[in-house]
C-alpha positions in Angstrom: -3.2 -0.1 4.0 -6.8 -0.6 3.0 -5.9 -0.5 -0.7 -3.3 -3.3 -0.2 -5.7 -5.4 1.9 -8.5 -4.9 -0.6 -6.2 -6.2 -3.4 -4.8 -9.0 -1.1 -1.2 -7.8 -1.5 -0.3 -7.6 2.2 2.2 -10.0 3.8 0.6 -13.4 4.5 2.3 -15.0 7.5 1.0 -18.5 6.5 2.6 -18.4 3.0 5.4 -16.1 4.1 4.9 -14.1 0.9 3.5 -10.6 0.1 4.5 -7.1 0.8 5.7 -5.4 4.0 5.4 -1.7 4.2 7.7 0.6 6.1 8.3 4.4 6.4 4.5 4.8 6.4 4.8 8.0 8.5 6.5 9.7 5.5 3.3 9.2 3.4 1.3 12.0 4.8 4.1 14.5 4.9 6.3 13.6 1.9 4.0 11.4 -0.2 6.4 8.5 0.0 6.6 5.1 1.6 8.8 2.1 1.6 7.9 -1.5 0.8 9.6 -4.9 0.5 7.9 -7.6 -1.6 8.7 -11.2 -0.5 8.2 -14.2 -2.7 9.5 -17.8 -2.9 11.8 -16.7 -5.8 13.2 -13.4 -7.2 10.7 -13.7 -10.0 7.7 -14.1 -7.6 8.9 -11.2 -5.6 9.0 -9.0 -8.7 5.5 -10.1 -9.7 4.2 -9.2 -6.2 6.0 -5.9 -6.4 4.5 -5.1 -9.8 1.0 -5.9 -8.6 1.4 -3.6 -5.6 2.6 -0.7 -7.9 -0.3 -1.3 -10.3 -2.9 -1.4 -7.4 -1.5 1.8 -5.8 -1.4 3.6 -9.2 -4.9 2.5 -10.0 -6.3 3.6 -6.7 -4.5 6.9 -6.5 -4.5 8.2 -10.0 -5.8 11.7 -10.4 -9.3 11.7 -11.8 -12.1 14.3 -11.0 -14.8 11.6 -11.0 -12.6 9.1 -9.0 -14.4 6.8 -6.6 -12.3 4.3 -4.6 -13.1 0.6 -5.2 -13.1 0.1 -1.4 -14.6 1.6 1.7 -11.9 2.8 4.1 -12.1 1.2 7.5 -10.7 4.1 9.5 -10.4 7.9 8.9 -7.0 9.0 7.7 -6.6 12.3 9.5 -3.2 12.1 11.0 -1.0 14.9 9.8 2.3 13.5 11.0 2.9 16.6 13.2 2.5 16.8 16.9 -0.3 18.9 18.3 0.9 22.2 19.8 
């Protein structure tokens, strides 16, 4: 979520456009998530979607010298499994 906020691609309740994420719990376990991009037209929705994909690809591409372009605001340590 920090990546999306850093790139200003999250849903904006004022303009009622942006991206809403769902199935986030699947990210840590399966490496997948869901999203819905909302625009004022099908074309705008597609542009928003493409920006999200580009931002996620840019921020998560494998690279040994990779350094994120943002500072996470919270630790991402949840494994998605209950503690025994």
